[in-house]
C-alpha positions in Angstrom: -325.2 151.5 300.4 -326.5 155.1 300.5 -329.4 156.5 298.5 -327.1 158.6 296.4 -325.1 155.5 295.5 -328.2 153.8 294.2 -329.1 156.7 291.9 -328.7 156.0 288.1 -326.7 158.4 285.9 -329.1 161.2 284.7 -327.8 160.8 281.1 -328.5 157.1 281.3 -332.0 157.8 282.6 -332.9 159.9 279.6 -331.0 157.7 277.2 -328.6 160.4 275.9 -324.9 161.0 275.8 -323.0 163.5 278.0 -322.5 165.7 274.9 -326.2 165.8 274.1 -327.6 169.3 273.2 -330.4 171.0 275.0 -332.8 170.1 272.1 -331.8 166.4 272.3 -332.3 166.3 276.0 -335.8 167.9 275.6 -336.8 165.4 272.9 -335.7 162.5 274.9 -337.6 163.7 277.9 -340.8 164.3 275.9 -340.6 160.8 274.4 -340.2 159.2 277.8 -342.9 161.3 279.3 -345.4 159.9 276.8 -344.3 156.3 277.6 -344.1 156.4 281.4 -346.6 159.0 282.6 -348.8 157.3 285.2 -352.0 158.4 283.5 -351.0 156.3 280.5 -348.7 153.6 281.8 -350.3 151.4 284.4 -347.3 149.3 285.2 -346.3 149.1 288.9 -343.0 151.0 288.4 -344.3 153.6 285.9 -344.6 156.3 288.6 -341.1 155.8 290.0 -339.6 155.8 286.5 -341.5 159.0 285.7 -340.2 160.7 288.8 -336.7 159.6 288.1 -336.9 160.9 284.5 -338.4 164.2 285.7 -335.6 164.6 288.2 -333.0 163.9 285.5 -334.6 166.4 283.1 -334.8 169.1 285.8 -331.1 168.9 286.3 -329.9 168.4 282.7 -332.1 171.1 281.3 -330.7 173.7 283.6 -327.2 174.9 282.5 -326.0 175.7 286.0 -327.3 172.4 287.6 -326.0 170.4 284.7 -322.5 171.9 285.0 -322.6 171.1 288.8 -323.7 167.5 288.1 -321.1 167.0 285.4 -318.4 168.0 288.0 -319.7 166.3 291.1 -322.3 163.7 290.0 -325.1 162.9 292.5 -322.9 163.8 295.5 -323.9 167.3 296.7 -320.6 169.4 296.8 -322.1 171.2 299.9 -322.1 168.0 301.9 -319.1 167.1 304.0 -316.1 164.9 303.2 -316.8 161.2 303.1 -315.2 157.9 302.4 -312.1 158.3 304.5 -309.8 161.1 305.5 -310.6 163.6 308.3 -314.1 163.5 309.8 -315.4 166.9 310.8 -318.5 165.7 312.5 -320.8 165.9 309.5 -320.3 169.7 308.8 -320.4 170.9 305.2 -317.8 172.9 303.3 -319.2 176.1 304.7 -318.6 174.8 308.2 -315.1 173.7 307.5 -314.4 177.1 305.9 -315.6 178.7 309.2 -313.3 176.4 311.2 -310.2 177.7 309.4 -311.1 181.3 308.5 -313.5 182.4 311.2 -316.8 182.3 309.4 -315.9 184.2 306.3 -317.4 181.6 303.9 -320.3 183.6 302.6 -322.2 184.4 305.8 -325.0 182.7 307.7 -328.6 182.3 306.6 -331.0 184.4 308.6 -333.6 182.0 309.9 -336.1 184.9 310.3 -335.7 186.1 306.8 -338.7 185.9 304.3 -338.8 182.5 302.7 -340.2 181.8 299.2 -342.9 179.2 298.9 -342.4 175.9 297.0 -343.3 175.5 293.3 -346.1 173.1 292.4 -346.8 170.9 289.3 -350.2 170.0 288.0 -350.8 167.6 285.0 -353.7 168.6 282.8 -355.1 166.3 280.1 -356.7 168.0 277.1 -358.5 166.8 274.0 -356.6 166.8 270.7 -358.5 169.8 269.2 -358.3 171.7 272.6 -354.5 171.6 272.3 -354.8 172.8 268.7 -357.2 175.7 269.2 -356.7 176.4 272.9 -359.2 176.7 275.7 -360.0 178.3 279.0 -360.9 176.1 281.9 -361.0 176.0 285.7 -358.9 173.7 287.8 -358.8 173.0 291.5 -355.4 172.5 293.1 -354.5 171.6 296.7 -351.8 173.9 298.1 -350.5 175.4 301.3 -351.1 179.1 301.8 -350.1 181.7 304.3 -352.3 181.5 307.3 -354.7 184.6 307.4 -355.1 184.4 311.1 -351.5 184.9 312.1 -350.2 186.2 308.7 -347.6 183.5 308.6 -346.1 184.1 312.0 -347.5 180.9 313.6 -348.3 182.7 316.8 -351.6 183.3 318.5 -353.3 186.6 317.8 -351.9 189.3 320.2 -348.6 187.4 320.7 -345.5 187.0 318.6 -342.6 184.5 318.3 -339.7 185.1 320.7 -336.0 184.7 319.9 -334.6 181.4 320.9 -332.7 181.7 324.2 -330.2 179.0 323.2 -329.1 180.4 319.8 -330.3 183.9 320.5 -332.3 184.0 317.3 -329.5 182.9 314.9 -330.8 179.4 314.4 -327.3 177.9 314.8 -325.3 176.5 317.6 -321.5 176.4 317.8 -320.0 173.0 318.6 -316.3 172.9 319.7 -314.4 169.9 318.4 -310.8 168.7 318.8 -309.4 167.6 315.5 -305.9 166.7 314.2 -305.8 170.3 313.0 -306.5 171.8 316.4 -309.5 173.1 318.2 -312.3 173.7 315.7 -315.7 175.4 315.9 -318.5 173.8 313.9 -321.9 175.4 313.4 -325.1 173.3 313.3 -328.8 173.9 313.4 -330.0 174.8 316.9 -331.6 171.8 318.6 -333.8 173.9 320.7 -335.7 175.8 317.9 -334.9 173.5 315.0 -332.9 176.1 313.2 -335.8 178.6 313.1 -334.3 181.1 315.6 -337.7 181.5 317.1 -339.8 179.9 319.8 -343.6 180.1 319.6 -345.0 179.8 323.1 -348.7 180.4 322.2 -349.4 178.8 318.8 -352.1 180.1 316.3 -355.3 178.1 316.6 -355.8 178.0 312.9 -352.4 176.7 311.6 -351.1 175.3 314.9 -347.9 177.2 314.7 -347.0 176.2 311.1 -347.8 179.7 309.6 -349.5 177.9 306.7 -352.8 176.1 306.0 -353.9 173.6 303.3 -356.6 174.8 301.0 -358.3 173.8 297.7 -357.8 176.7 295.3 -359.8 177.2 292.1 -357.9 178.8 289.2 -358.8 179.9 285.7 -356.3 178.6 283.2 -355.9 179.7 279.6 -354.4 177.0 277.3 -352.8 178.8 274.3 -353.6 177.5 270.8 -350.9 175.2 269.5 -349.6 173.6 272.8 -348.2 170.1 272.4 -347.5 167.1 274.6 -345.2 167.9 277.5 -345.6 171.7 277.2 -345.5 173.6 280.5 -347.5 176.6 281.4 -346.2 178.7 284.3 -348.5 180.6 286.6 -346.4 183.0 288.6 -347.2 183.2 292.3 -349.8 180.4 292.2 -347.6 177.8 294.0 -347.4 177.4 297.8 -347.4 180.4 300.0 -344.1 181.8 301.5 -343.2 182.3 305.1 -342.6 185.4 307.0 -343.7 187.6 304.2 -341.8 185.7 301.5 -343.3 185.5 298.0 -345.4 182.5 296.9 -343.9 179.9 294.6 -345.1 179.2 291.0 -347.5 176.7 289.6 -346.3 174.7 286.5 -349.1 173.0 284.4 -347.8 170.1 282.4 -350.0 169.3 279.3 -351.0 165.9 278.2 -352.8 165.5 274.9 -355.2 162.7 274.0 -354.8 160.9 270.7 -357.3 161.5 267.9 -359.0 158.7 265.9 -358.3 160.4 262.5 -355.7 163.0 262.8 -352.1 162.6 263.9 -349.7 165.5 264.8 -346.0 166.1 264.2 -345.0 169.5 265.4 -347.3 172.0 263.7 -348.3 169.7 260.9 -351.3 167.3 260.8 -351.4 163.9 259.0 -354.4 161.8 258.0 -355.2 158.9 255.8 -358.1 159.0 253.2 -359.5 156.0 251.3 -359.9 156.1 247.5 -361.8 153.6 245.3 -360.0 152.0 242.4 -362.0 154.2 239.9 -361.2 157.4 241.8 -357.5 156.6 241.8 -357.4 155.5 238.1 -359.7 158.2 236.6 -359.2 161.1 239.0 -361.8 162.8 241.2 -362.5 165.7 243.5 -363.1 164.6 247.0 -364.1 166.3 250.3 -361.4 166.2 253.1 -362.1 166.9 256.8 -359.5 169.3 258.4 -359.3 170.5 261.9 -361.7 173.4 261.3 -363.7 172.7 258.1 -364.2 170.5 255.1 -362.2 171.3 251.9 -362.1 170.0 248.3 -359.1 168.0 247.2 -358.5 167.3 243.5 -357.1 163.8 242.8 -355.4 163.4 239.5 -355.9 160.3 237.4 -353.4 157.6 237.9 -352.8 158.4 241.6 -351.0 155.6 243.4 -351.8 154.3 246.9 -349.5 156.0 249.5 -349.4 159.3 247.6 -349.3 162.4 249.9 -351.1 165.7 249.2 -350.5 168.9 251.1 -353.2 171.3 252.3 -351.2 174.4 253.0 -352.1 176.3 256.2 -354.5 173.6 257.5 -352.3 172.5 260.3 -351.8 173.6 263.9 -351.4 177.3 264.9 -347.7 178.1 265.6 -347.3 178.6 269.4 -344.4 181.0 269.1 -345.0 182.7 265.7 -347.4 183.5 263.0 -349.5 181.3 260.7 -350.2 177.6 260.9 -348.6 174.3 259.8 -349.9 172.2 256.9 -352.1 169.1 256.7 -350.7 166.1 254.8 -353.2 163.7 253.3 -352.1 160.2 252.4 -354.4 158.4 250.0 -354.9 154.6 250.2 -356.6 152.8 247.3 -359.2 150.4 248.9 -360.0 147.2 247.0 -363.8 146.5 247.0 -364.9 143.4 248.9 -368.4 143.1 247.4 -368.8 143.2 243.6 -371.7 142.3 241.3 -371.2 139.8 238.5 -371.1 142.6 236.0 -368.5 144.5 237.9 -366.3 141.4 238.2 -366.6 140.8 234.5 -365.6 144.3 233.6 -362.6 144.2 236.0 -361.6 140.8 234.6 -361.6 142.2 231.1 -359.6 145.1 232.3 -357.0 142.9 233.9 -356.8 140.6 230.8 -357.5 137.4 232.7 -360.4 135.7 234.5 -359.5 136.3 238.1 -360.8 139.1 240.2 -358.4 141.5 241.9 -357.0 140.7 245.3 -358.9 142.1 248.3 -357.4 144.2 251.2 -359.7 144.1 254.2 -357.4 146.0 256.5 -358.3 149.3 255.0 -362.0 149.0 255.9 -361.7 150.9 259.1 -360.4 154.0 257.3 -363.9 154.9 256.3 -365.1 154.8 259.9 -362.3 157.1 261.1 -363.0 159.5 258.3 -366.7 159.6 259.1 -365.9 160.6 262.7 -363.6 163.4 261.5 -366.4 164.8 259.2 -368.7 164.9 262.3 -366.0 166.8 264.2 -365.3 164.0 266.7 
């Protein structure tokens, strides 16, 4: 069975239907990216699943690629016929067009033309507040760059590549085949020069004829305020170097955001949970609340019930593509005391109208610890 036959349907990989909108596809990708990213998920197949998911998203998020995939599936329409019928020796549709119409199928690729470098991807993990407020940092990435010694030609200084004597610099060989349709001419990559159209007799001592060298490159990166999990930052021209004077590719930085002990984020809004004593909830109070940037006062009205939300307008995340900020939503939780004096127990018993003390809820104890950290700015 071929590799293509083993591939799962891209829609199935992302868990969406074929009619899914661009927004639904993006949301599904971001959800799966959180779950299967190798930095977070340490299972043996996490990396393979992440790559599969990324490949599916790259295709389905591009309108052109998605349309092609919907028509042809995983089988590349530029590959030849398969699974029965006439066999044209492995040539693609372009070769078959050449057979019947004498090479009018869009022209040949010039092997000596400038070639754009590959794009690169770098995953950057940032702290919760760094994603909120932005930061500037320096990263080091490994990449291939155009060789400075030969300026990408691959030839030794003072020499230059020569045109291949077999294909005469075209990079292609013509193979004559007899088929049921008659005598056909098929074009394939030249076996002498590997399709490059050039032969390097004296190779550059720095890159050994490749025209590129591997380097560690330091780059200053500015993370804009308001970025979220899965966001991509594109650095034009910071990918791998091109060949024969071609432009460099781009670098895509994928953002991963660490969780915070006290704050949670949903879009541009921030959520947190704050403890209240029974007296504060019953009688009302003014309490101090930690936000992302400062401490603010929040008025609690008497009779507040546990689970009530209060909104702090404009105390959320700066909007990445717009003006202003989101809001902070504060959920209050009434915490039952676990240690009471005899006098306090008596007063509460009188209040309740019977002799038993109120039930205790120990699972809220850690809220105080998380809130203390937030006040410290952790």
